[in-house]
C-alpha positions in Angstrom: 76.0 93.5 112.6 76.3 90.8 110.1 77.2 91.0 106.4 77.0 88.5 103.8 80.6 89.4 102.5 83.8 89.7 104.1 84.3 93.4 104.8 87.5 95.1 103.9 88.4 98.8 105.0 90.8 100.2 102.2 92.4 102.5 104.8 94.6 102.7 107.9 93.1 105.5 109.4 92.6 104.8 113.0 89.3 107.1 113.1 87.6 105.0 110.4 88.5 101.8 112.3 87.1 103.2 115.5 83.8 104.4 113.9 83.5 100.8 112.2 84.1 99.3 115.6 81.5 101.4 117.3 78.9 100.1 114.6 79.6 96.5 115.3 81.1 95.8 111.9 83.8 92.9 111.8 86.2 93.9 109.1 89.8 93.6 107.9 92.1 96.2 107.0 94.1 96.4 103.7 95.4 100.0 103.0 95.0 101.3 99.7 98.2 102.3 97.5 96.1 104.5 95.3 97.6 107.6 93.8 96.0 110.5 95.4 97.6 113.1 93.2 96.3 114.3 89.9 92.7 114.8 91.2 90.8 117.9 89.9 87.3 119.3 90.2 84.9 120.4 92.9 85.3 119.2 96.4 82.6 116.8 96.0 84.1 115.3 92.9 87.5 115.0 94.6 86.4 113.0 97.5 84.1 110.6 95.4 87.0 110.2 93.0 89.6 109.5 95.7 87.2 107.2 97.6 86.6 105.2 94.3 90.4 105.0 93.7 91.2 103.6 97.1 88.5 101.2 97.0 89.4 100.1 93.4 93.1 99.6 94.4 92.1 97.2 97.1 89.1 95.3 95.5 91.4 94.2 92.4 92.8 91.1 94.2 89.9 90.2 96.3 86.9 87.8 96.0 83.9 87.5 98.2 84.3 90.9 99.7 82.9 94.3 100.3 85.5 96.8 99.9 85.0 100.4 101.6 87.0 103.3 100.2 86.6 106.6 101.8 88.1 110.0 101.5 87.6 113.1 103.7 88.4 116.9 103.2 87.4 120.2 104.3 86.2 123.0 102.1 85.6 126.7 102.8 83.8 128.1 99.9 85.8 127.0 96.7 88.8 126.5 98.8 89.8 122.7 99.8 91.9 122.0 102.9 93.6 118.6 102.9 96.2 117.6 105.5 98.7 120.5 106.6 102.1 119.7 105.5 103.6 122.0 108.5 102.9 123.6 111.7 102.5 127.0 109.7 100.1 125.4 107.2 98.0 124.0 110.0 98.0 127.7 111.6 96.8 129.1 108.3 94.0 126.7 107.8 92.8 127.2 111.1 93.0 131.1 110.9 90.7 130.9 107.7 88.2 128.6 109.4 88.1 130.8 112.3 84.6 132.5 112.7 83.5 130.7 109.6 81.1 127.8 108.6 82.9 125.0 106.4 81.9 121.8 105.1 83.5 118.5 105.7 82.9 116.0 102.8 83.5 112.4 103.0 83.4 110.1 99.6 82.4 106.8 100.1 82.9 104.0 97.5 81.4 100.6 98.2 82.6 97.6 95.8 81.1 94.1 96.0 83.5 91.8 94.6 80.9 89.0 94.3 78.6 91.1 91.9 81.0 93.6 90.7 78.6 96.4 91.8 79.9 99.7 93.1 78.3 102.6 94.9 80.0 106.0 95.0 78.3 108.8 97.2 79.4 111.5 99.5 78.0 112.9 102.7 78.5 116.7 103.7 78.5 118.1 107.4 78.4 121.8 107.9 80.8 123.0 110.8 80.8 126.5 112.5 83.9 127.5 114.3 83.8 130.5 116.8 86.3 133.2 116.3 89.7 131.8 117.6 92.6 133.9 119.2 96.0 133.5 117.6 97.5 132.2 120.6 95.2 129.3 120.7 95.5 128.4 117.1 99.3 128.6 117.6 99.1 126.3 120.7 96.8 123.7 118.9 98.8 123.6 115.8 102.0 123.0 117.6 100.2 120.3 119.7 100.8 118.0 116.7 97.2 116.8 116.7 96.4 118.6 113.3 98.9 117.2 111.3 97.2 114.1 109.9 93.8 115.6 109.6 91.9 117.2 106.8 91.3 120.8 107.7 94.0 120.6 110.4 91.6 119.6 113.2 90.1 116.8 115.1 86.7 117.5 116.4 87.0 114.8 118.7 90.2 116.1 120.2 91.3 119.3 121.2 89.4 121.3 118.5 86.1 120.3 119.8 86.3 123.5 121.8 86.5 125.6 118.6 83.1 124.4 117.2 80.0 126.3 117.9 77.7 124.6 115.6 77.3 121.3 113.7 74.6 120.5 111.0 74.8 116.9 109.8 76.9 113.7 110.8 79.5 114.1 113.5 81.0 110.7 112.4 81.5 112.3 109.0 83.6 115.1 110.7 85.8 112.4 112.4 86.3 110.9 109.0 83.7 108.1 108.3 80.2 108.8 107.1 78.6 106.0 109.3 74.9 106.8 108.6 75.6 106.9 104.9 77.5 103.8 105.0 74.6 102.0 106.7 72.1 103.3 104.0 74.2 102.3 101.2 74.8 98.6 102.4 71.2 98.2 103.1 70.3 99.3 99.4 73.0 96.7 98.2 71.3 93.9 100.2 74.3 92.6 101.9 73.6 93.7 105.5 71.9 91.0 107.3 70.0 93.0 110.1 
């Protein structure tokens, strides 16, 4: 997959790196130092705002690049789940997700530093969890895997067994909306298929 720009991922997320590698994208990593605090609004607004902040913070000093900013969160109704700060927070999140369908949202911001154009969008995937037992919630939370994951779970890891149904992009749940990314870069005219 060839781009007419240097591709820069404004994230150190190993999951985002893996998905871009799987797509065959050659890219560099410049982690964002954007402030992720003081963001309000709906889940949709928050993920798009954070993705934009991340991309803008990295794009400032670059020329000739396509900068990718991305942010992912989990929402159950109006409640937003970021990354848990403790094992007990992870247990609480998983208990709330148990037996319910939640949304995984990823905001995507693409900035072309050649033209100055910016595209901000988001993807949503619906994920249903079966009813979980308290022992399996505790064991998974104590495994450490949930600690750097929005919603306190990794579908590609041990939490895959919790999922009863997925509607939408699997990659989006992992942390990068690959299908949305490909649509957006094609519309920007910088992907040379």
